[in-house]
Each structure stands twice: as structure tokens, then as C-alpha cells.
C-alpha positions as CSV (number, residue, x, y, z in Angstrom):
1,M,-0.9,-13.6,0.7
2,T,-3.8,-11.1,1.1
3,T,-3.4,-7.4,0.5
4,T,-4.0,-6.6,4.2
5,I,-1.1,-8.9,5.2
6,K,1.2,-7.3,2.6
7,I,0.3,-3.8,3.8
8,G,0.8,-4.9,7.4
9,V,4.2,-6.4,6.7
10,I,5.4,-3.2,5.0
11,L,4.0,-1.0,7.8
12,V,5.5,-3.1,10.6
13,Y,8.9,-3.1,8.9
14,V,8.8,0.7,8.3
15,G,7.6,1.2,11.9
16,L,10.6,-0.7,13.2
17,I,13.0,1.3,11.0
18,T,11.4,4.5,12.2
19,A,11.8,3.5,15.8
20,I,15.5,2.7,15.3
21,A,16.0,6.0,13.6
22,L,14.3,7.8,16.5
23,Y,16.5,6.0,19.0
24,C,19.7,6.7,17.1
25,G,18.7,10.4,16.7
26,R,17.9,11.0,20.3
27,G,21.4,12.4,20.9
28,N,21.2,15.1,18.3
29,K,22.1,18.2,20.3
30,T,23.7,20.4,17.6
31,F,23.1,20.9,13.9
32,K,26.4,19.2,13.1
33,D,25.0,16.1,14.9
34,F,21.8,16.3,12.8
35,A,23.7,16.9,9.5
36,I,26.7,14.6,9.6
37,G,26.4,12.7,12.9
38,G,29.0,14.9,14.6
39,A,31.7,13.5,12.3
40,K,31.9,10.3,14.5
41,I,30.2,7.7,12.3
42,P,32.1,4.3,12.1
43,W,33.5,3.3,8.8
44,F,31.2,0.3,8.4
45,I,28.1,2.5,8.9
46,M,29.6,4.9,6.3
47,A,29.9,1.9,3.9
48,G,26.4,0.7,4.6
49,T,24.8,4.1,4.1
50,L,26.7,4.7,0.8
51,F,25.6,1.3,-0.4
52,S,22.0,1.9,0.5
53,T,21.9,5.3,-1.1
54,F,23.4,4.2,-4.4
55,C,21.7,0.8,-4.5
56,G,18.4,2.6,-4.2
57,G,14.8,1.8,-5.2
58,A,15.4,2.8,-8.8
59,T,18.2,0.2,-9.0
60,M,15.9,-2.6,-7.7
61,V,12.8,-1.6,-9.7
62,A,13.6,0.6,-12.8
63,Y,17.0,-1.0,-13.7
64,V,15.6,-4.5,-13.4
65,G,13.0,-3.5,-15.9
66,N,15.7,-1.9,-18.2
67,F,17.8,-5.1,-18.2
68,Y,14.8,-7.1,-19.0
69,S,13.4,-5.0,-21.8
70,Q,16.7,-3.7,-23.4
71,G,19.4,-6.1,-22.3
72,M,22.9,-6.0,-21.1
73,I,23.8,-2.6,-22.7
74,W,22.6,-1.1,-19.4
75,I,25.6,-2.7,-17.6
76,W,27.5,0.5,-18.4
77,I,25.6,2.2,-15.7
78,P,26.6,0.0,-12.8
79,I,30.2,-0.1,-14.2
80,Q,30.1,3.7,-13.9
81,V,28.9,3.5,-10.3
82,S,31.7,1.3,-9.3
83,L,34.2,3.4,-11.2
84,V,33.2,6.5,-9.3
85,G,33.8,4.6,-6.0
86,L,37.3,3.7,-7.1
87,I,38.0,7.3,-8.1
88,Y,37.0,8.5,-4.7
89,L,39.3,6.0,-3.1
90,V,42.1,8.0,-4.8
91,I,40.8,11.5,-4.3
92,C,38.9,11.3,-1.0
93,R,41.7,13.1,0.8
94,R,40.8,16.3,-0.9
95,I,37.2,16.1,0.3
96,F,38.2,14.9,3.8
97,N,40.7,17.7,4.3
98,M,38.0,20.3,3.8
99,R,36.0,19.0,6.7
100,Q,32.8,20.8,5.5
101,I,29.2,20.0,6.1
102,S,27.9,20.7,2.6
103,T,29.1,20.9,-1.0
104,A,28.1,24.6,-1.0
105,D,30.6,25.0,2.0
106,I,33.4,23.8,-0.3
107,M,32.2,25.9,-3.2
108,A,32.0,29.0,-1.0
109,R,35.5,28.5,0.4
110,R,36.9,28.0,-3.1
111,Y,34.9,30.6,-5.0
112,G,33.5,33.0,-2.4
113,E,30.1,33.3,-0.6
114,K,28.2,34.5,-3.7
115,T,28.7,31.1,-5.2
116,R,27.1,29.4,-2.1
117,L,23.5,30.2,-3.0
118,L,23.7,29.0,-6.6
119,S,25.5,25.8,-5.5
120,S,22.8,25.2,-2.9
121,V,20.0,25.6,-5.4
122,V,21.6,23.2,-7.8
123,V,22.1,20.6,-5.0
124,M,18.6,21.1,-3.7
125,I,16.9,20.7,-7.1
126,A,18.8,17.5,-7.7
127,E,18.1,16.0,-4.2
128,V,14.4,16.9,-4.4
129,G,14.3,15.3,-7.8
130,M,15.8,12.2,-6.3
131,V,13.1,12.1,-3.6
132,A,10.4,12.4,-6.3
133,A,12.0,9.4,-8.2
134,M,11.9,7.4,-5.0
135,M,8.3,8.3,-4.4
136,N,7.4,6.9,-7.9
137,T,9.6,3.8,-7.2
138,F,7.7,3.2,-4.0
139,A,4.4,3.7,-5.7
140,A,5.3,1.4,-8.6
141,M,6.2,-1.3,-6.1
142,V,3.2,-0.9,-3.8
143,T,0.6,-0.7,-6.7
144,T,2.0,-3.7,-8.5
145,Y,2.7,-5.9,-5.5
146,V,0.1,-4.8,-2.9
147,G,-2.7,-3.5,-5.1
148,L,-3.1,0.0,-3.7
149,S,-4.0,2.9,-5.9
150,K,-1.1,5.1,-7.0
151,G,-2.6,8.0,-5.0
152,M,-2.7,6.0,-1.8
153,A,0.8,4.7,-2.4
154,L,2.2,8.2,-2.9
155,A,0.4,9.4,0.3
156,L,2.0,6.6,2.3
157,A,5.4,7.5,0.8
158,V,5.0,11.1,2.0
159,V,4.3,10.0,5.5
160,L,7.1,7.5,5.7
161,F,9.7,9.8,4.2
162,I,9.0,12.6,6.6
163,A,8.8,10.4,9.6
164,T,12.1,8.6,9.0
165,A,14.2,11.6,7.7
166,A,13.0,14.4,10.1
167,L,13.1,12.5,13.3
168,G,16.5,10.7,13.3
169,G,18.8,13.1,11.5
170,Y,22.0,11.7,10.0
171,K,22.7,9.3,12.9
172,G,19.3,7.8,12.4
173,V,19.5,7.8,8.6
174,A,23.1,6.3,8.5
175,T,22.4,3.6,11.1
176,T,19.1,2.5,9.5
177,D,20.8,2.7,6.1
178,A,23.5,0.3,7.1
179,L,20.9,-2.1,8.6
180,Q,18.8,-1.9,5.5
181,G,21.8,-2.3,3.3
182,V,22.1,-5.8,4.7
183,I,18.5,-6.5,3.8
184,I,19.0,-5.0,0.3
185,F,22.0,-7.2,-0.4
186,F,20.3,-10.3,1.0
187,G,17.1,-9.5,-0.9
188,L,18.9,-9.2,-4.2
189,L,20.8,-12.4,-3.5
190,M,17.5,-14.2,-2.8
191,G,16.2,-12.8,-6.0
192,V,19.1,-14.2,-8.0
193,V,18.7,-17.6,-6.5
194,V,14.9,-17.9,-6.9
195,F,14.5,-16.3,-10.3
196,T,17.5,-18.0,-11.8
197,G,16.2,-21.4,-10.6
198,K,12.7,-20.7,-11.8
199,A,14.1,-19.7,-15.2
200,G,16.1,-22.9,-15.6
201,G,19.6,-21.5,-15.1
202,F,21.9,-19.1,-16.7
203,H,22.0,-20.9,-20.1
204,A,18.2,-20.8,-20.4
205,I,18.3,-17.1,-19.5
206,A,20.9,-16.3,-22.2
207,Q,18.9,-18.3,-24.8
208,A,15.7,-16.5,-24.0
209,A,17.4,-13.1,-24.1
210,G,19.1,-13.8,-27.4
211,P,22.4,-12.3,-28.7
212,E,21.0,-8.8,-29.0
213,K,20.1,-8.5,-25.4
214,M,23.2,-10.3,-24.2
215,S,25.5,-7.8,-25.9
216,I,26.8,-4.9,-23.9
217,F,27.1,-2.9,-27.2
218,N,23.8,-3.6,-28.8
219,T,21.4,-0.7,-29.1
220,A,18.3,-2.6,-30.2
221,N,15.0,-3.0,-28.3
222,G,14.2,0.7,-28.1
223,C,17.5,1.7,-26.5
224,S,19.8,4.1,-28.4
225,F,23.5,4.6,-27.9
226,I,22.9,8.3,-27.2
227,T,20.5,7.3,-24.4
228,I,23.1,5.1,-22.7
229,F,25.9,7.5,-23.3
230,G,23.9,10.4,-21.9
231,T,22.8,8.4,-18.9
232,F,26.4,7.2,-18.3
233,V,27.7,10.8,-18.4
234,S,25.0,12.3,-16.2
235,S,25.1,9.5,-13.7
236,F,28.9,9.7,-13.5
237,G,28.7,13.4,-12.8
238,M,25.9,13.0,-10.4
239,H,27.7,10.4,-8.4
240,M,30.9,12.5,-8.3
241,A,29.1,15.5,-6.9
242,L,26.0,14.3,-5.0
243,Q,26.0,15.9,-1.6
244,S,24.0,13.1,0.0
245,G,26.6,10.6,-1.4
246,Y,30.4,10.9,-1.0
247,V,30.7,14.5,0.2
248,S,28.6,14.0,3.4
249,R,29.7,10.4,4.0
250,I,33.4,11.1,3.8
251,N,33.0,14.0,6.2
252,S,30.9,12.0,8.6
253,V,33.8,9.7,9.8
254,G,36.7,10.7,12.1
255,T,39.8,9.9,10.1
256,L,40.9,9.5,6.5
257,K,41.8,5.9,7.1
258,E,38.2,5.2,8.2
259,A,36.9,6.9,5.1
260,R,39.0,4.7,2.9
261,K,38.0,1.6,4.7
262,G,34.3,2.5,4.2
263,L,34.8,3.3,0.5
264,T,36.6,0.0,-0.1
265,A,33.8,-2.0,1.5
266,Y,31.2,0.0,-0.4
267,V,32.8,-0.6,-3.8
268,I,32.9,-4.4,-3.3
269,F,29.2,-4.6,-2.3
270,I,27.8,-2.1,-4.8
271,T,29.6,-4.0,-7.6
272,L,28.1,-7.3,-6.6
273,A,24.7,-5.9,-6.1
274,F,24.3,-3.5,-9.1
275,A,26.7,-5.0,-11.7
276,V,25.9,-8.7,-10.9
277,F,22.7,-9.3,-9.1
278,V,20.4,-6.7,-10.7
279,P,21.3,-7.7,-14.3
280,I,20.7,-11.4,-13.6
281,I,17.3,-10.7,-12.1
282,G,16.3,-8.5,-15.0
283,M,17.5,-10.9,-17.6
284,S,15.8,-13.8,-16.0
285,A,12.5,-12.1,-16.7
286,N,13.0,-12.8,-20.4
287,V,12.1,-16.5,-19.5
288,L,9.7,-15.8,-16.7
289,L,7.6,-13.1,-18.3
290,E,8.0,-13.9,-22.0
291,N,8.0,-10.2,-23.0
292,E,4.5,-9.6,-21.6
293,T,5.4,-7.0,-18.9
294,I,7.2,-3.7,-19.4
295,G,8.8,-0.9,-17.4
296,D,8.6,-0.4,-13.7
297,S,6.1,-3.2,-13.0
298,V,8.5,-6.0,-14.0
299,I,9.8,-6.9,-10.5
300,G,6.5,-6.6,-8.8
301,T,4.9,-9.0,-11.3
302,M,7.8,-11.4,-10.9
303,L,7.4,-11.4,-7.1
304,N,3.7,-12.1,-7.3
305,L,4.1,-14.9,-9.8
306,Y,7.3,-16.7,-8.8
307,M,8.3,-16.0,-5.2
308,S,6.8,-17.6,-2.1
309,P,5.1,-15.2,0.2
310,A,7.8,-15.4,2.8
311,I,10.7,-14.8,0.4
312,S,8.8,-12.1,-1.5
313,C,8.4,-10.2,1.7
314,I,12.1,-10.2,2.1
315,Y,12.6,-8.8,-1.4
316,V,9.8,-6.2,-0.9
317,A,11.4,-5.2,2.4
318,A,14.7,-4.8,0.5
319,I,13.0,-2.5,-2.1
320,V,11.3,-0.5,0.6
321,S,14.7,-0.2,2.4
322,A,16.3,1.0,-0.8
323,V,13.7,3.6,-1.4
324,L,13.7,4.9,2.2
325,T,17.5,5.1,2.4
326,T,17.9,7.0,-0.8
327,A,14.9,9.3,-0.1
328,N,16.1,10.0,3.5
329,S,19.6,10.8,2.5
330,S,18.4,13.2,-0.2
331,L,15.9,14.9,2.1
332,L,18.5,15.4,4.7
333,S,20.9,16.8,2.2
334,A,18.3,19.2,0.7
335,S,17.3,20.4,4.2
336,I,21.0,21.1,4.9
337,C,21.0,23.4,1.8
338,I,18.1,25.4,3.2
339,T,19.2,25.4,6.8
340,H,23.0,25.6,6.7
341,D,23.6,27.3,3.4
342,I,20.7,29.7,3.1
343,Y,19.1,30.2,6.5
344,G,22.2,30.0,8.6
345,R,24.6,31.8,6.2
346,I,22.3,34.4,4.5
347,I,19.0,34.9,6.3
348,R,20.0,34.5,10.0
349,K,23.7,34.3,10.6
350,D,23.3,34.2,14.4
351,A,20.9,31.3,14.3
352,T,21.2,28.9,17.3
353,D,21.5,25.1,16.9
354,R,17.9,24.8,18.2
355,Q,16.6,27.1,15.5
356,Q,18.6,25.4,12.8
357,L,17.3,22.0,13.9
358,A,13.7,23.3,13.8
359,V,14.2,24.8,10.3
360,S,15.8,21.7,9.0
361,K,12.9,19.5,10.1
362,A,10.3,21.9,8.7
363,A,12.3,22.0,5.4
364,I,12.1,18.2,5.2
365,I,8.3,18.4,5.3
366,V,8.1,21.1,2.7
367,L,10.6,19.5,0.4
368,T,8.7,16.1,0.6
369,L,5.5,17.9,-0.6
370,I,7.4,19.6,-3.4
371,A,8.7,16.1,-4.5
372,L,5.1,14.8,-4.5
373,V,4.1,17.5,-7.0
374,I,7.1,16.7,-9.2
375,T,6.0,13.1,-9.5
376,Q,3.0,14.2,-11.6
377,Y,5.3,15.5,-14.4
378,F,7.3,12.4,-15.3
379,T,6.0,9.2,-16.8
380,T,8.8,6.8,-15.6
381,I,11.3,6.6,-12.8
382,I,14.2,6.6,-15.3
383,S,13.1,9.7,-17.1
384,M,13.0,11.5,-13.7
385,M,16.4,10.2,-12.8
386,F,17.9,11.4,-16.1
387,V,17.0,15.1,-15.3
388,T,18.0,14.7,-11.6
389,Y,21.4,13.2,-12.5
390,T,22.2,15.9,-15.1
391,I,21.3,18.9,-12.8
392,N,23.4,17.5,-10.0
393,A,26.3,16.6,-12.4
394,L,26.6,20.3,-13.4
395,I,28.3,21.1,-10.0
396,A,31.0,18.5,-10.5
397,I,32.8,20.6,-13.1
398,S,33.4,23.7,-10.9
399,L,33.7,21.6,-7.7
400,F,36.6,19.4,-8.9
401,A,38.2,22.0,-11.2
402,G,38.3,24.2,-8.2
403,L,39.9,21.6,-6.0
404,Y,42.6,20.7,-8.6
405,S,43.3,24.0,-10.3
406,K,43.9,27.6,-9.1
407,K,42.8,29.2,-12.4
408,G,39.0,29.5,-12.0
409,G,37.4,32.2,-9.9
410,S,33.8,33.0,-8.9
411,T,32.9,34.1,-12.4
412,A,33.9,30.7,-13.8
413,A,31.9,28.8,-11.2
414,N,28.8,31.0,-11.5
415,L,28.9,30.9,-15.3
416,S,29.3,27.2,-15.3
417,L,26.4,26.6,-13.0
418,G,24.1,29.2,-14.5
419,L,24.7,28.3,-18.2
420,G,24.5,24.6,-17.4
421,I,21.1,24.9,-15.6
422,A,19.7,27.2,-18.3
423,S,20.8,24.8,-21.1
424,V,19.2,21.8,-19.4
425,L,15.9,23.6,-18.8
426,I,15.8,25.0,-22.4
427,W,16.5,21.6,-23.8
428,L,13.8,20.0,-21.7
429,L,11.3,22.7,-22.8
430,L,12.2,22.1,-26.4
431,G,11.3,18.4,-25.8
432,T,14.9,17.1,-26.1
433,P,15.2,17.4,-29.9
434,F,16.6,14.4,-31.8
435,E,16.3,12.4,-28.6
436,I,19.7,13.9,-27.5
437,H,20.1,13.3,-23.7
438,V,20.1,16.6,-21.7
439,A,23.5,15.6,-20.2
440,I,25.1,15.8,-23.6
441,I,23.9,19.4,-23.8
442,G,24.1,20.6,-20.2
443,L,27.6,19.4,-19.2
444,P,29.5,20.7,-22.2
445,V,27.7,24.1,-21.8
446,A,28.7,24.1,-18.2
447,G,32.3,23.3,-19.1
448,I,32.4,26.1,-21.7
449,G,30.9,28.5,-19.1
450,Y,33.8,27.6,-16.7
451,L,36.4,28.2,-19.4
452,I,34.8,31.6,-20.4
453,G,34.9,32.6,-16.8
454,I,38.6,31.8,-16.5
455,L,39.4,33.9,-19.6
456,V,37.2,37.0,-18.9
457,G,36.1,36.8,-15.3
458,K,37.4,37.6,-11.8
459,K,40.6,35.9,-10.8
460,P,40.6,33.8,-7.5
461,T,41.8,35.6,-4.4
462,E,44.9,34.3,-2.5
463,A,42.6,32.8,0.1
464,Q,40.6,31.0,-2.5
465,M,43.7,29.6,-4.2
466,A,45.0,28.4,-0.8
467,V,42.0,26.1,-0.7
468,V,43.6,24.0,-3.5
469,D,46.8,23.5,-1.4
470,E,44.7,22.8,1.8
471,S,42.7,20.1,0.1
472,A,45.9,18.5,-1.2
473,R,48.0,18.6,1.9
474,H,49.9,15.4,2.9
475,L,49.0,14.0,-0.5
476,A,52.2,11.9,-0.5
477,E,51.3,9.9,2.6
């Protein structure tokens, strides 16, 4: 298949997705419509958009490379993803009962308006970092599979991200996410069938990998225990608190029953895709590539060498789908931070829906360009995800401590976030001494900050403590 045809297939696919997003977003009359679909999204669309967001481009590109080069020790990351989904099945009532648009809304109600800005900044940094990671994922795929230069691939990513996120809003993003989720799942399934067959079956894959790579506890092949542990911790915290993940999705459906149905379906499909399909594809490369390819180029090389043009187009479409869905969700979430939490709450409290919609779309453009700049400072997709995961995970401590306990006040939340961010940045500037993952530093510091705030800081008001009871109401049902 020629480069021109490959580019044409990708552009036609993205054009179709953009058209669907535009059609679905034509009814966005209010900012709530744009941000969470007017809280009327069906449960199966909620499940599809969650799946597409968390089975993103990094999953299909970077983690395939990790399983190939370092083995089954990386299975702890998809285990963690499924675990968070199960936890949310239990605790989703507390998020649903709040009926808020953003994470900062919940933080502001629990800790006061002064906490809103800091919460928004944390969420925004994490979401923009996620967009940057998806840009690099898209570029890795396009440069390896199609042959474009990295600069051209990144420029194409900028245009696609802006077009699909800014024009459709949440309705467009959620609907196209669900459609693309089907493609992602089917593409991964095709990858398992084709690559396992080419490799000679599961026994041949296990033999080629060897006992070290087949062990879920082995830390050989350049992967240390502290790397896996840090990634597990930061990824767990990120998934628990990511605004573009559970918080917005749970509040986008009409009833708690719908939320739980969506979460159940999501857990089933993410477990199959991430914990079963991706490891098999990555491990099969031990036979097919014979340790000649490394990093983010593994899957693109396998597609070129071993898949027929027609089937490889399906897998490439799945990767493009995964990249777009994650990037769109993160861009929409970050724009909510600017529009709803900063512009509408601090800068212009009397802003109309029309003004908020305009600001949100402009914010998506600016944030995409900022993400483009960030791509120049990280060498791999996974290294970028490490930092993004950790920064977003910081908010999980004060968010869930505030929903389950009445002890912490605004001082506790602000100290937790402030000290956590400072420790992460300092550790990065020091070059991550002793190769200790930033999460192992940042999250304990954030926890200590929260405890200090409880001991010496302002106590929560009656209204703030009432939020805990509000989030837990009807818990026995």
C-alpha cells in the first residue's frame, strides 16, 4: 500500500468522524450541553467513551512496546485500570449525587471557592499533558506506518484534535468515542488473531519470550520494580481523579442506575482489551521482530511487516480512534477548567452561555498548541504519561478524603495540592534521583500536606461538612 493511499485512508476516516461529531454537536445550546451533553447521555455511550478514553493511543502503541521489550511485569498497569473501574462501581453514588460539571466544582463545594483555582490548574496541567502524549502517539504511528516526518505528523495531529474537539462538544466527543470504541476493540482483536497466528501460537510466543518476560514479578530487561510501582501508584491516582474520565462521565447520564450499567460494561471491555489483547500483541513481537525493534515503533513495524493492507488499515484506524478519543476528552476537560472554573467563576461571573461556548472553543485551540510545545521535552510517550499521571493523581487525595471525611478544610486541600505539585516539579528538575518515580515522592508529600492542614489549618464550615452527607445520601439503597 502506497504512502498516498495510507494518508488518504486516515484522512477519510478522520473526516467521517469529524462530520459525525459536528452532526451530534449541532444541538449544543448551553455550556452544560457542550460540557457534559446536558446530562442526558445513554449508558452505552457513557461506557463507550470511558473505554475509548482509557484504552487510548498510548495503550495501543506504547504499552505494546513495553510488553514486548520488558515482558508481563507490565500487566500490573491494566490490572490497576480494571481495579479502579470496580472501585467506581462501589463509590459512584458519591460523585453522581454531587451533579457537578467539573472536579473543581466538587472541590469548591467541599473546601471553598479559593480551592477551585488550584484544583483547576492541577486538572488542566494533567489534561494538557495527556493531549501532548496523544500527539506523540499519533506521530509515532504515522511516522512508522505512513512514512511522514515527525513535524508533519504533529501538524496533522494539531488540526485533527482542534477540529474534532472544538466543533462537537461532549455530545460529539462521546458519540464518536463510542463508535470508535467498537473499532478499537475490533482492531485489537484482529491484532491478536493475526499476530498470534504469524508467531505460531501462544506456546511459540511464550518460548520466544522466555521465563523472565513471562513472569509478572520479574524486573529484568531494563524495567525496575520501582518504575512499575511508581507507574501503578500514579496511574491508579490519575484514573481515580481524572476529570475527563469518571467524574464527567458519571455526571453525563441521567440516573445512578444508568451510571452503574455504563461502568459495568466498561470494566468488562477494558479488561479484555488492555489486560488480555494488548499483552498478547506485545509478547508476540518477541517472535515476529526478534528483538530488533524498540519502543514506540514496535506496533507500526509489525503492521508493515505482517498485516495485509486491508487489516492493517483497521488496526491503524483503531489507533487513530484511540488517540483522538483520549485527546478530545482531555481537551474538552481542560477547556472546562478555563471556561467554567476560571472564566465563568472568577473573571466574568455573569458570562452568558454564548460567551462561555466561545471561550471554550478558543481555549481548545490554545491548549492544543501548548500541548504541541510540550511534545518537544519528552523522549517517549511513557515518560510523558508518568508525569501527567502523577500530577493528576495529586488531586485524588483531597478529593476523596473530602468526600469521605469531615476533618479536612481548605488549608488541608490547598497544602496537599501545593506541596504535591512543588515536590513533583523539584524532583523532575533534580533529574529523578536514584531513578525513583515522581509518584513515589509527590503523592506521599501531598498526603502529608493534607494531614498538616487538618492539624494546624482552618476547619471546614458547616456547609462544607454537609457536602459529605450529601454525597453519601441513600447509600443503603
